[in-house]
C-alpha positions as CSV (number, residue, x, y, z in Angstrom):
1,M,-13.4,-36.7,-1.6
2,T,-16.9,-36.1,-0.3
3,G,-18.7,-32.9,-0.1
4,A,-18.4,-32.9,3.7
5,T,-14.6,-33.3,3.4
6,D,-14.5,-30.4,0.9
7,E,-16.4,-28.2,3.4
8,S,-14.1,-29.3,6.2
9,F,-11.1,-28.3,4.1
10,R,-12.7,-24.9,3.2
11,A,-13.5,-24.3,6.8
12,A,-9.9,-25.1,7.8
13,V,-8.3,-22.6,5.3
14,K,-11.0,-19.9,5.8
15,P,-9.3,-18.2,8.8
16,L,-6.1,-17.8,6.8
17,V,-7.9,-16.5,3.7
18,D,-9.8,-14.0,5.9
19,A,-6.6,-12.9,7.6
20,L,-5.0,-12.2,4.2
21,G,-8.1,-10.3,3.1
22,G,-8.7,-12.9,0.3
23,E,-11.7,-14.4,-1.1
24,M,-12.6,-18.0,-1.7
25,V,-14.0,-18.9,-5.1
26,E,-14.8,-22.2,-6.9
27,P,-11.8,-23.6,-8.7
28,A,-13.7,-23.4,-12.0
29,L,-13.9,-19.6,-11.6
30,A,-10.2,-19.2,-10.8
31,R,-8.3,-16.5,-12.7
32,G,-4.7,-16.5,-13.6
33,D,-3.4,-15.0,-10.4
34,D,-5.7,-16.9,-8.0
35,V,-4.2,-19.7,-5.9
36,V,-5.9,-23.0,-6.4
37,L,-5.8,-25.3,-3.4
38,A,-6.0,-29.0,-3.9
39,W,-6.5,-31.8,-1.4
40,E,-5.8,-35.4,-2.2
41,G,-5.4,-34.7,-5.8
42,R,-8.6,-32.7,-6.3
43,E,-9.0,-28.9,-6.6
44,V,-11.2,-27.8,-3.7
45,V,-11.1,-24.0,-3.6
46,A,-9.4,-21.1,-5.3
47,V,-8.1,-18.2,-3.2
48,R,-8.3,-14.7,-4.8
49,L,-5.7,-12.6,-3.0
50,P,-6.3,-8.8,-2.7
51,H,-4.0,-6.2,-4.1
52,L,-1.3,-5.2,-1.7
53,S,-2.9,-1.8,-1.0
54,D,-6.2,-3.5,-0.2
55,S,-4.3,-5.8,2.1
56,L,-3.0,-2.9,4.2
57,D,-6.5,-1.5,4.5
58,H,-7.7,-4.9,5.6
59,I,-4.9,-5.2,8.2
60,L,-5.7,-1.7,9.6
61,A,-9.4,-2.6,9.8
62,D,-8.5,-5.8,11.6
63,L,-6.3,-3.9,14.1
64,E,-9.2,-1.6,14.8
65,R,-11.5,-4.6,15.6
66,K,-8.8,-6.1,17.8
67,H,-8.3,-2.8,19.7
68,G,-12.0,-2.2,19.9
69,M,-11.7,1.4,18.7
70,P,-10.4,3.5,15.8
71,L,-6.7,3.5,15.7
72,A,-6.6,7.3,15.9
73,E,-8.0,7.0,19.4
74,L,-5.2,4.9,20.7
75,D,-2.6,6.4,23.0
76,R,1.0,7.0,21.8
77,K,2.4,3.8,23.1
78,A,-0.3,1.7,21.5
79,K,0.2,3.6,18.2
80,Q,4.0,2.9,18.4
81,S,3.2,-0.7,19.0
82,V,0.9,-0.8,15.9
83,V,3.6,0.8,13.8
84,R,6.1,-1.8,15.0
85,G,3.7,-4.6,14.1
86,L,3.0,-3.1,10.7
87,E,6.7,-2.7,10.0
88,A,7.2,-6.4,10.8
89,R,4.5,-7.3,8.4
90,G,6.0,-5.2,5.6
91,A,3.3,-2.5,5.5
92,F,5.8,0.2,4.7
93,A,7.0,-1.5,1.6
94,V,3.6,-0.9,0.0
95,R,3.3,2.3,-2.0
96,H,1.8,5.0,0.1
97,G,2.0,2.7,3.1
98,V,3.3,5.4,5.5
99,E,0.6,7.8,4.4
100,T,-2.1,5.2,4.8
101,V,-0.9,4.2,8.2
102,A,-0.5,7.9,9.3
103,A,-4.1,8.6,8.2
104,A,-5.4,5.6,10.1
105,L,-3.5,6.6,13.3
106,G,-4.5,10.2,13.0
107,V,-0.9,11.4,13.0
108,S,1.5,12.9,10.4
109,R,3.8,11.0,8.2
110,F,6.6,12.6,10.1
111,T,5.3,11.0,13.3
112,V,5.2,7.6,11.7
113,Y,8.8,8.0,10.5
114,N,9.7,9.0,14.1
115,Y,8.1,5.9,15.4
116,L,10.0,3.8,12.9
117,N,13.3,5.6,13.6
118,R,12.8,5.2,17.3
119,E,12.4,1.4,16.9
120,S,15.5,1.2,14.6
121,A,17.5,3.1,17.3
122,R,16.2,0.8,20.0
123,R,17.3,-2.3,18.1
124,G,20.6,-0.7,17.2
125,V,20.0,-0.8,13.5
């Protein structure tokens, strides 16, 4: 594999690594919990995944970029939509997930639970 092909492979996986909040490192620097990606039998890049709590912070920062404003400035419907999306991504399975999301949205934990309960009732769960 040529250096140019290695770079093409890295460029192809970079958006996924960025979306996960990971870091790309040289395979020789990989640690035990890094994921080494190989292409055509050669190790090309290792991906260092963040801790779950860091992932939630990364997701919240990404949501702020997508909305173009701090999440706390969103209206109620938009905040409810954010909570639905975060629930679908498993954000509330992370320790202190509700507290972290509530702080980012500028609401209480109770409000986040109300949003979650409202969505469960809407789905008939």
